[in-house]
N, C-alpha and C positions, 0 to 999 in steps of 0.2 A: 635420174632425178625427175620427179613429176613436174609437169608444166606449172601446176598450181603452187608447188613449193618454190620453183624458180621465180615466179611472179611475186610471191610473198617476199622472197629475198630481195628482189629488185626494189619493191616498195619500201621495205625496212631500210635498205641502204640509202635510198633517196631521202627518206625522212631524217635519218641520222646525219647525212651530209648537209641537208638544208637547215637543220636546227642551229640556232646561233651558238657561236663558240669561238675559240682562238683561231681556228683555221679560216673562218669567214673574215674575221677582223684583219688577219695578216694578208689575205687575198685582196680585200677591198683597199687596204692602205697601200699595198704595193702597186696595184693597178692604177689607182688614182694618182699616185705620186710619180710612177715611172712608166705607165703605159701598159697596153694589153700584152705585149710580148713578155715583159717582166712578170706580169700577173700569171701568164700561162706557165712559165717555168716554176713558179711557186705552186701552181695547181698540179703540175706534174709530180713535184715532190710530195705533196699531200696525198695524191692518189697512190704513189709507190709505197708510202708508209702504211696506208690502209691495206694494201696487198700483203705487206709483211705481217700485219696484225692477223689477217685472214689465214695466211700460211701457218702462223703460230697456233691459231685456233684449230685448224685442221690437223696439226701435229699433236694436239692434245693439251692445249694451254690450260683448260679448266682442270684437267686431271693433275697437271703439274702443280697448279696453284693449290689444289686440295692436298697434295702430298707435301708440298713445301710452301706454306702460306707466306713465309718470310720473303719469298721472291716477289709475290704480288705487292707486299708492303714496300719492298725496295723500289720496284717500278713506280709505285704510286708516289713515293717521296721524291724520286728523281724527276718525275714528271712535274710535281708541284714546284720544285726548285726552278726548273726551266721556265714554267709559266710565270712565276714571280719575277724572274730575271727579265723576261720579255716585257712584262707589265711595267716594271720600273724603268726599263730602257725607253719605252714609249713615253712615259711621263717625263723622264730626264731630257729627252730631245723634242718634247712637244712644241716648245717655243721657237725651235729652229725652222725658218722658212725653207721651202723647197725651191731651189734655184732652177732656172731653165737648163743649166749645165747638168745638174743632178738628174733632171727628168730625161735629158737626152742621153745620158750615159749612166744607166743603172748598174747595179752590181753584176759581176759575171754570172752567166747562166748557172754554173755549178753552185755558186753561193746561194742563188735563189732556190734552186732545187733542194739544196741541203736545208735551207730555212724551212721549206714546206715539209720536208721529210722529218726533221726533228720536231716540228710543231705538232704533227699528227701522231708521231710516236709517243709524245708526251701528253697527248690529248686524253683526259679522263673518260670522255664519252667512248672512245675507241676501246679503252681497257675494259670498261663495263660491258659494252655491247658484244665484243668478241669473246669474252670469257663467260658470259651468262646468257645472251640472247641468240647470237649467231649459231652456237652449237646446237640449239634446240630446233633450228630450221633445217640443218643439214642432216642427211641420212647417217646412220651409225658407221657405215663403211662406204664412203662415196666412190672410191676408185679414182684412178688417175684422170680419166676423161671428164668425169663430173667435177673433180677438183679444179682442173684447168678451166672448165667452163665457168665455174663459180668465181674463180680469181679474175678471169677476163671481164665478167659482168661487173664485179665490184670495182675494178679499175676504171672501166668505161663510165659507170654511173658517177663515181667520185670525180673523175677528170672533167666530164661534161658539166657538172654543176659548178665547179670552181672556175672553169674556163668561161662559163656563162657570166659568172660574177665579175670576172676580169674584164670581159667585153663590155658589160654594162657600166662599170665604174671607171673605165678608161675613156669613156666618151667625154667630149668637151665640157658639157654642163655638170655632170656629177663630179668630174675631176676638178673643175673650177670651184664648185661648192665645197669640196673637201679641202682645197688649199686655203680657202677663206676661213674655214672653221677648224683648220688643222690643230691649232693649239688646244682648243676645248675638246675636240673629238679624241685626240691622242691621249689627253689626260683622263677623259672619261673611260675609253676602252682599255687604256693601260691599267687604270685602277680596277676595272672589272676583272681583267685577266689576272692581276696580282691577287685580288680577293679570291678568285676561283682557285688559284694555286694554293693560297693559304688554307682555304676550306678543304682542299684535297689532302693537304699535309696533315691536318688535324682530324680528318674523317675517321 
């Protein structure tokens, strides 16, 4: 794989990761409420999900969707339902304050990793990017070495960005500001995520 193509891939992956969406909301909320360690576990799940999307794309995701478009429709609807569920869950629990005990004892690591994993597997940005854009950057027959390099790069870029978000929003000042505005922020972001899911379902 040419260096220019690899740099293009890194740039595209960084832009996709940094664009606002459900993954960023979940990361910021978790880090602000439960600290950097909890945020990192969510980030790990998000990065693993992106690797799974990339593996599917390398295996011929676009071709599969072209042959069986109902699979793409099914994935889109499943992702929409999950996003709507997350959005309404945030709205429903928005008024519940975060106690010191909750902050000190967040959910188990596996639960946080699973949350990140499912969030990015349901992410409409990932579905569009890996089925339409990613495949145009990759060579037609990348080979195992290039494929492993690409998967590693994608994992590192994704993990670094969300780990950085976790570090930023777990700091005392951002975390304190989030706790003060939790009710309004959770209702706002929950509503946006639910609307994104509804739009995805009817797209």
